[in-house]
Biopython code that builds the backbone (N, CA, C, O; Angstrom):
import numpy as np
from Bio.PDB.StructureBuilder import StructureBuilder

atoms = [
    (1, "MET", "N", (-13.593, 11.905, 8.351)),
    (1, "MET", "CA", (-12.503, 11.079, 8.843)),
    (1, "MET", "C", (-12.710, 9.628, 8.414)),
    (1, "MET", "O", (-13.835, 9.129, 8.375)),
    (2, "ASN", "N", (-11.632, 8.985, 8.103)),
    (2, "ASN", "CA", (-11.658, 7.571, 7.744)),
    (2, "ASN", "C", (-11.078, 6.756, 8.889)),
    (2, "ASN", "O", (-10.177, 7.214, 9.593)),
    (3, "GLU", "N", (-11.586, 5.570, 9.068)),
    (3, "GLU", "CA", (-11.071, 4.675, 10.098)),
    (3, "GLU", "C", (-10.314, 3.550, 9.417)),
    (3, "GLU", "O", (-10.818, 2.914, 8.492)),
    (4, "ILE", "N", (-9.104, 3.315, 9.885)),
    (4, "ILE", "CA", (-8.217, 2.293, 9.327)),
    (4, "ILE", "C", (-7.918, 1.290, 10.438)),
    (4, "ILE", "O", (-7.742, 1.674, 11.594)),
    (5, "SER", "N", (-7.862, 0.014, 10.090)),
    (5, "SER", "CA", (-7.474, -1.022, 11.053)),
    (5, "SER", "C", (-6.080, -1.521, 10.692)),
    (5, "SER", "O", (-5.797, -1.828, 9.534)),
    (6, "CYS", "N", (-5.227, -1.595, 11.686)),
    (6, "CYS", "CA", (-3.866, -2.096, 11.488)),
    (6, "CYS", "C", (-3.924, -3.593, 11.211)),
    (6, "CYS", "O", (-4.558, -4.330, 11.966)),
    (7, "PRO", "N", (-3.273, -4.062, 10.138)),
    (7, "PRO", "CA", (-3.313, -5.495, 9.833)),
    (7, "PRO", "C", (-2.505, -6.346, 10.817)),
    (7, "PRO", "O", (-2.694, -7.560, 10.879)),
    (8, "HIS", "N", (-1.615, -5.728, 11.578)),
    (8, "HIS", "CA", (-0.761, -6.471, 12.505)),
    (8, "HIS", "C", (-1.381, -6.596, 13.894)),
    (8, "HIS", "O", (-1.381, -7.677, 14.482)),
    (9, "CYS", "N", (-1.913, -5.479, 14.421)),
    (9, "CYS", "CA", (-2.439, -5.499, 15.786)),
    (9, "CYS", "C", (-3.959, -5.350, 15.849)),
    (9, "CYS", "O", (-4.545, -5.456, 16.927)),
    (10, "ASN", "N", (-4.597, -5.108, 14.713)),
    (10, "ASN", "CA", (-6.051, -4.949, 14.597)),
    (10, "ASN", "C", (-6.611, -3.744, 15.343)),
    (10, "ASN", "O", (-7.824, -3.657, 15.535)),
    (11, "ASN", "N", (-5.764, -2.820, 15.766)),
    (11, "ASN", "CA", (-6.250, -1.583, 16.381)),
    (11, "ASN", "C", (-6.771, -0.660, 15.294)),
    (11, "ASN", "O", (-6.173, -0.537, 14.226)),
    (12, "ALA", "N", (-7.886, -0.018, 15.578)),
    (12, "ALA", "CA", (-8.461, 0.930, 14.630)),
    (12, "ALA", "C", (-8.041, 2.343, 15.018)),
    (12, "ALA", "O", (-7.965, 2.678, 16.200)),
    (13, "PHE", "N", (-7.772, 3.160, 14.013)),
    (13, "PHE", "CA", (-7.445, 4.555, 14.270)),
    (13, "PHE", "C", (-8.038, 5.406, 13.170)),
    (13, "PHE", "O", (-8.280, 4.926, 12.063)),
    (14, "LYS", "N", (-8.270, 6.661, 13.475)),
    (14, "LYS", "CA", (-8.889, 7.566, 12.512)),
    (14, "LYS", "C", (-7.839, 8.497, 11.926)),
    (14, "LYS", "O", (-6.946, 8.978, 12.624)),
    (15, "ILE", "N", (-7.967, 8.737, 10.628)),
    (15, "ILE", "CA", (-7.083, 9.674, 9.946)),
    (15, "ILE", "C", (-7.928, 10.600, 9.088)),
    (15, "ILE", "O", (-9.042, 10.261, 8.687)),
    (16, "ASP", "N", (-7.376, 11.777, 8.813)),
    (16, "ASP", "CA", (-8.110, 12.724, 7.974)),
    (16, "ASP", "C", (-7.910, 12.370, 6.497)),
    (16, "ASP", "O", (-7.183, 11.434, 6.164)),
    (17, "GLN", "N", (-8.549, 13.111, 5.643)),
    (17, "GLN", "CA", (-8.527, 12.828, 4.204)),
    (17, "GLN", "C", (-7.105, 12.898, 3.645)),
    (17, "GLN", "O", (-6.737, 12.085, 2.797)),
    (18, "ALA", "N", (-6.301, 13.861, 4.109)),
    (18, "ALA", "CA", (-4.924, 13.999, 3.613)),
    (18, "ALA", "C", (-4.077, 12.797, 4.021)),
    (18, "ALA", "O", (-3.292, 12.294, 3.217)),
    (19, "GLY", "N", (-4.226, 12.336, 5.250)),
    (19, "GLY", "CA", (-3.486, 11.164, 5.712)),
    (19, "GLY", "C", (-3.878, 9.907, 4.948)),
    (19, "GLY", "O", (-3.035, 9.078, 4.610)),
    (20, "TYR", "N", (-5.171, 9.784, 4.685)),
    (20, "TYR", "CA", (-5.673, 8.648, 3.916)),
    (20, "TYR", "C", (-5.105, 8.677, 2.495)),
    (20, "TYR", "O", (-4.697, 7.644, 1.963)),
    (21, "ALA", "N", (-5.081, 9.849, 1.894)),
    (21, "ALA", "CA", (-4.534, 10.000, 0.545)),
    (21, "ALA", "C", (-3.048, 9.638, 0.513)),
    (21, "ALA", "O", (-2.581, 9.047, -0.461)),
    (22, "ASP", "N", (-2.307, 9.983, 1.557)),
    (22, "ASP", "CA", (-0.884, 9.634, 1.623)),
    (22, "ASP", "C", (-0.684, 8.123, 1.670)),
    (22, "ASP", "O", (0.212, 7.592, 1.012)),
    (23, "ILE", "N", (-1.515, 7.431, 2.445)),
    (23, "ILE", "CA", (-1.407, 5.974, 2.537)),
    (23, "ILE", "C", (-1.741, 5.330, 1.197)),
    (23, "ILE", "O", (-1.042, 4.416, 0.757)),
    (24, "VAL", "N", (-2.795, 5.794, 0.551)),
    (24, "VAL", "CA", (-3.180, 5.257, -0.759)),
    (24, "VAL", "C", (-2.051, 5.467, -1.760)),
    (24, "VAL", "O", (-1.755, 4.572, -2.552)),
    (25, "LYS", "N", (-1.424, 6.625, -1.736)),
    (25, "LYS", "CA", (-0.316, 6.922, -2.653)),
    (25, "LYS", "C", (0.852, 5.958, -2.415)),
    (25, "LYS", "O", (1.450, 5.464, -3.371)),
    (26, "GLN", "N", (1.177, 5.690, -1.154)),
    (26, "GLN", "CA", (2.268, 4.774, -0.840)),
    (26, "GLN", "C", (1.966, 3.368, -1.359)),
    (26, "GLN", "O", (2.844, 2.708, -1.916)),
    (27, "VAL", "N", (0.742, 2.917, -1.178)),
    (27, "VAL", "CA", (0.359, 1.579, -1.637)),
    (27, "VAL", "C", (0.448, 1.495, -3.156)),
    (27, "VAL", "O", (0.963, 0.515, -3.693)),
    (28, "ARG", "N", (-0.045, 2.509, -3.847)),
    (28, "ARG", "CA", (-0.002, 2.506, -5.315)),
    (28, "ARG", "C", (1.432, 2.519, -5.824)),
    (28, "ARG", "O", (1.753, 1.817, -6.783)),
    (29, "GLU", "N", (2.301, 3.311, -5.192)),
    (29, "GLU", "CA", (3.694, 3.373, -5.622)),
    (29, "GLU", "C", (4.389, 2.033, -5.413)),
    (29, "GLU", "O", (5.176, 1.600, -6.256)),
    (30, "LYS", "N", (4.103, 1.382, -4.300)),
    (30, "LYS", "CA", (4.721, 0.088, -4.032)),
    (30, "LYS", "C", (4.235, -0.954, -5.033)),
    (30, "LYS", "O", (5.036, -1.739, -5.541)),
    (31, "LYS", "N", (2.935, -0.973, -5.323)),
    (31, "LYS", "CA", (2.390, -1.914, -6.311)),
    (31, "LYS", "C", (2.991, -1.653, -7.686)),
    (31, "LYS", "O", (3.333, -2.590, -8.407)),
    (32, "SER", "N", (3.118, -0.393, -8.046)),
    (32, "SER", "CA", (3.681, -0.031, -9.335)),
    (32, "SER", "C", (5.125, -0.509, -9.446)),
    (32, "SER", "O", (5.537, -1.026, -10.485)),
    (33, "CYS", "N", (5.881, -0.337, -8.383)),
    (33, "CYS", "CA", (7.279, -0.769, -8.363)),
    (33, "CYS", "C", (7.366, -2.288, -8.475)),
    (33, "CYS", "O", (8.207, -2.810, -9.206)),
    (34, "GLU", "N", (6.501, -2.996, -7.757)),
    (34, "GLU", "CA", (6.496, -4.450, -7.818)),
    (34, "GLU", "C", (6.130, -4.937, -9.222)),
    (34, "GLU", "O", (6.727, -5.888, -9.727)),
    (35, "MET", "N", (5.166, -4.296, -9.839)),
    (35, "MET", "CA", (4.742, -4.698, -11.176)),
    (35, "MET", "C", (5.845, -4.450, -12.203)),
    (35, "MET", "O", (6.057, -5.279, -13.087)),
    (36, "SER", "N", (6.543, -3.332, -12.099)),
    (36, "SER", "CA", (7.607, -3.054, -13.067)),
    (36, "SER", "C", (8.764, -4.024, -12.884)),
    (36, "SER", "O", (9.410, -4.401, -13.861)),
    (37, "THR", "N", (9.037, -4.436, -11.648)),
    (37, "THR", "CA", (10.091, -5.418, -11.402)),
    (37, "THR", "C", (9.707, -6.761, -12.001)),
    (37, "THR", "O", (10.546, -7.439, -12.596)),
    (38, "LYS", "N", (8.454, -7.148, -11.850)),
    (38, "LYS", "CA", (7.980, -8.421, -12.417)),
    (38, "LYS", "C", (8.060, -8.400, -13.940)),
    (38, "LYS", "O", (8.361, -9.419, -14.561)),
    (39, "MET", "N", (7.794, -7.250, -14.538)),
    (39, "MET", "CA", (7.838, -7.158, -15.989)),
    (39, "MET", "C", (9.272, -7.187, -16.493)),
    (39, "MET", "O", (9.534, -7.704, -17.579)),
    (40, "GLU", "N", (10.207, -6.639, -15.717)),
    (40, "GLU", "CA", (11.612, -6.637, -16.117)),
    (40, "GLU", "C", (12.226, -8.036, -16.000)),
    (40, "GLU", "O", (13.023, -8.452, -16.842)),
    (41, "PHE", "N", (11.840, -8.751, -14.941)),
    (41, "PHE", "CA", (12.413, -10.060, -14.659)),
    (41, "PHE", "C", (11.285, -11.083, -14.475)),
    (41, "PHE", "O", (11.034, -11.528, -13.355)),
    (42, "PRO", "N", (10.617, -11.451, -15.542)),
    (42, "PRO", "CA", (9.438, -12.306, -15.397)),
    (42, "PRO", "C", (9.731, -13.741, -14.943)),
    (42, "PRO", "O", (8.829, -14.415, -14.445)),
    (43, "PHE", "N", (10.953, -14.216, -15.101)),
    (43, "PHE", "CA", (11.224, -15.606, -14.778)),
    (43, "PHE", "C", (11.963, -15.794, -13.450)),
    (43, "PHE", "O", (12.322, -16.920, -13.102)),
    (44, "THR", "N", (12.194, -14.718, -12.708)),
    (44, "THR", "CA", (12.939, -14.850, -11.456)),
    (44, "THR", "C", (12.104, -15.421, -10.327)),
    (44, "THR", "O", (12.673, -15.897, -9.344)),
    (45, "SER", "N", (10.775, -15.398, -10.420)),
    (45, "SER", "CA", (9.938, -15.881, -9.334)),
    (45, "SER", "C", (9.604, -17.363, -9.463)),
    (45, "SER", "O", (8.862, -17.898, -8.640)),
    (46, "MET", "N", (10.126, -18.021, -10.459)),
    (46, "MET", "CA", (9.816, -19.444, -10.662)),
    (46, "MET", "C", (10.676, -20.318, -9.811)),
    (46, "MET", "O", (10.549, -21.542, -9.856)),
]
sb = StructureBuilder()
sb.init_structure("model")
sb.init_model(0)
sb.init_chain("A")
sb.init_seg("    ")
for serial, (resi, resn, name, xyz) in enumerate(atoms, 1):
    if name == "N":
        sb.init_residue(resn, " ", resi, " ")
    sb.init_atom(name, np.array(xyz, "f"), 0.0, 1.0, " ", f" {name:<3s}", serial, name[0])
structure = sb.get_structure()
């Protein structure tokens, strides 16, 4: 089991390997989406 701390309330909770893998997948997909948006529109953040 892995222990995760909530960044908002700092409560710790335990999740199994499958739950941990789901969270990692969500984070990677969001980062990938953000990176592709930045590459498409590189000057919009200025």
